[in-house]
N, C-alpha and C positions, 0 to 999 in steps of 0.2 A: 709822467715819464719824460715828456718833452721838456717840461720846466726843469726837472732834475738834470737832464743832460746839459741844458744851457747854463745852469747855475753851478754845476759841479766845481769848476775852477775857483769860484769866488767864496765858497763857504766850507767850513770844516765839518759841519754836522747837519743832518737832515731829519726832520720829523714829519711823517706823512701818514695821517690818520683820517678816518671818516669824521665828519664835522660834528658828530655827537659823542665823541670820546674825550674825556677829560685827561689831558696829559700835563703833568706837573714837572717841576725841576727835580723832585725826588725820583721820578721815573728815569729821567735823563741821567742823573748822577749814578743811580744804581746800574743802569745799562752800561755806562762807561766803565764803572768799576769791574763789572763782570767781564766786559770785553777786554779790559786790561789783564784780568786774570787769565783769560783764554790765550791772549797773546803771550803772556809769560810762559804758559804751558807749552805753546808752540815753539818758543825760543829754547825752552828746556829740551824738548824732543829733538830739535835740530842739533843741539850741542852734544847729545849723547851719541855714542858710536852706533847704536842700533836704531837711531832716529825715532825713538819712542819716549814718551813721558811716563815716569813711574811714580807711584805713591811711595812715601818714605817708609811705610810699614806694610809691605805687601803680604797678603795671605798666602799660605802654602799652596802649591799646585793641587788642582782637583782633577779627579778622573772617575768616571768618564764625563765629558762635557756635552752639553746639549747641542744637538745638530739642528740648524734652521730647517723649518718645514715650509718655507716660502722662498722668495728671491733674495733674502738677506745674506750677508757674508758671515754674520755671527749668530750664535744661538742666543737663547733668552736668559742665560745664566751669567752674563758678564757683570762683574761687580767692581773689582778694583784692578782689573787687568791693565797691563801696559797699553798705551794708545799711541799709534803712530802719528807723526807730524801731519801728514796729509789729512787724517781724520780729525785731529784737533782743530785744524783750520776750518772745518765744516761745522764746528760748534757755534751757536749763536744765541744770545740772550732772548728769551721769550717773554710773553705776557699772557695774562688771563683776563678776558673780558667779564666784568661783573655788573650786577645791579644791586640796588638796595630795595628790599620789599617796601612797597608803599603802604600807607596806613589807612586806606579806605576801608569802609565796612565790608565784611563778607569776602575778604581776600581768600581765594581758594587755597593758596599756599600757606596761609596762616591757620588753617583748620587743624585741630589737634591730630598729631601723628603723621601728617602728610610728609613733612620734610624729614621726620625721623626714619621713615621707611624708604630711604634713598637707595640708589642703585648699588648693588653688591655689598650691602651693609652686613649681610650674614657671612659672605665669603671673606670680606676684608673690613672688619669693624675698625673704626677710627682708634688710633693709639691714644691711650690715656696720657702719654707724654706730650701730646699736642695741646693739652688743656691744663689749666691751673688746678689747684686743689679744690677750688670752688666750681669747677666744671666749665670755666670760661676759656675760650680759645686763646692760645698764646699769641695770636695775631691781633692787630689793632686796625680798626676801619678808617682811621683818620688820614693816613697818607693818600689813599685813593679817593675817599668818598666823604670827607668832612663837608658839612653844609650847615650854615646858620639858619635860624628861624626868624622871619619867614624864608622858605627855601626858594631857590630860583627854578623856574620851569617845573618839571615833574620830579625833581630830586626830593629825597627824604631828609628832613633836618635831623642833626645830631644822631647819625645812625649808630646802631649797636652791631657788634660783630656777628651775632646770630641772625641778623637781617640781611647780610651779604650773601648773594647766591651766584652760582654760575650754571651754565647749561651747554657750553660749547664742547665739552669733553667729559670724560669720566675715568675712574680708576682702571677700568678694563683696558683702556687705550694707553696707559701710562706705565713707565718704568722708572727705576732709580739707578744711579751709578756713583761711585766714589772716584773722583779725580784727584790728582796731586794738588797740594796747596799752591796758590791761594783759592782755587775753585772749590775743592772739597765735594761734599755730597750734593747731588742735584737730582731733580726729577727730569726724566726724559719725556718730552712731549711727543705726540704721534708723528711718524715720518714714514715715507714709502719704504718698502722692504729693501729695495736696491740701494737706498741712501743711508740706511741705518749703520751707525758706527758702534753700536752695541750698548746694551744696558740689561739690568735685571728686571724682567717683565713681571708685573703684578700677578699674572696668571701662572707663573712657573712654580712647580712642574705641572700640577693639575688642579689649581685652585678653583677653576670654574667647572669642575665636575667631570671632565672628559679628558682622555689622553690625547695628546698631540693637537690640542686646540690651536687654531691659527690666531696670531696676534692681530688686533684691528690695526689697519694701516691707513690707506687713503680713503677714509670714509667721512663724508661731509659732516655727519652728525657728531663726530668725536675728534675731528682733526684739530680743533681748538682755534677757530677763527678769531684773531685778535684785532680785526678791523683796522689794520695798518701796520706800519713798521717804522723803526728809526735806525739810523746807521751813520757811521762816520764816512768821510770821503773815501778812505782806503777800503773800507768794507764794501762800499758801492762799486768801486773799481774792481774788487774781487768778484762781486756778483756778475758784472758785465763781461769781464775778461776770462773768468775761469769757471765760476759755479753754474751759471744759468745757460742751459742749451738754447741756442738762438740769440743769446744776449739779453741784457736787462734794459738797454736803451733802444729806441727806434733808430733807424728804420727796421722794422721786423720783416725783413725780406729774404731770410735764409730758408732753406728747405724745411727747417724745424717748424716753421709757422704755416706751412702748407698753403701759402698764398692767401691766408685768411686770418691775419694776426689779431685784429681787433674784434671782429664780429663773433668769433667762436668762444669768447670768454666773458664771464660775468664780472661785475664790479668787485666781487670778492677776490677774483684772480689778480686784479691790478692794484686796488687800494687795500684790500684785506690781507694781502700777503700770500695768497694761495700759490702764486708762481714761486715765490721764494721757498715756501715750506712744502710745496708739492712737486716741483720740478727741478729745483736748483741744488738738491743734495744737502741742504742745510739741516742741521739737527738742533732744534730749539731746546734749551735747558733752562730750568728754574732753580735758583739757589734754594736750599732747604733751611737755611738760617732764617728764623721767623722774622727778624727785622728786615731782611732782604726780600723774603717771600712776599710780604705785604706791600712792598714797593714794585712788585711785578703784577699787581692787580690794577686794571684800568676801568674806570667807571663809564658805563654806557648811560649817559645822562638822559637819554630819551626815556629810560626806565620803563619801557613798554613790553619787552620780551616776556617778562614774568606773567603777563596777562594772556599771552598767545601760545607759549611753549607748553607741551604736555608736562604734567607734574613729574612723571617718571624720569624726565631728562634733567630735572633741577636738583641741585644739592647745595647745602650751605657751604660756603667757602671754607669755614673752619673744619667741617666734617671731611671735605675733600683733602685738605692739608693733613688731617688726622689719618686718613687712609694711606696717603703717601708715606707718612711716617711709619705706619704699620708695615708697609712693604719694605722700607729701609730696615726695620728691625728684623724682618724675615731674611733679608739679604745678609745682615750681620750674623744672624744665627747660623746660616748656611756655611759661611766661611769659618765660624768657630768650630764646626764639626771636623775640620781637617787640621 
């Protein structure tokens, strides 16, 4: 943060990730394109008399609407609702940290059926529309994880899509929403209840078997640690001057930090983005366009979490994308009923 503060006037763009994350030009370009779309949405909202951005083909009004059962401003049934300019400003392109299964003998995650029985597969089976007629994922592994043979370090050469896994979040902590073009349909990553600008939650109305189940919020196991962040100069200025309580840059000497700014936080808070996505009211979104979604996957090249994380937390990236697409389909079905 000290380096960022010093270098801010001299650079237009900043990439800050832990040193075992592979960040490519595709990631940066995709990030900038989605950021530009968000800015377009914000300008659209400011130009409208109600200061909201609207989709071009809104669904009819629905009643009754879900009431939040935590500290959120919105219920869990927000699909294509108008979004006010202030909330558009809080949208931010997100990433998913992934690994590629290694090919060492007796890999526990390669045992028959282990990854097929992933989290919430019964409640939200992956959509068939996320796969080709041959059963292959619509996503490709090359943008995040291409590697020649012999591979470097612990990476896996010539990865296949069904070898890509994630473990930092799950479908229970995820929602979807349709924004006006050019943003369109997105997945909503986990966010604190007070920060949430609204989405259609995967658990709505009672997918997980109980009435009034609370949506997972600030839970380390599902918050989606992406091991870093990237941002333009203007985005970082927004972090410091508007979004982040106590500021984004040092000195951290306001009352917010309680006189203990550095010692009370982990490396994930500073480099992993937990401050941005836990305290700064930012809402990470992931484009659901498959060509863009695969550019939101970042390879953890240490490739070692797969050997230490409980199997129940792990899911194939293609299956997770399929679950998100299933939630999108359920959201579309809901608005077709009105």
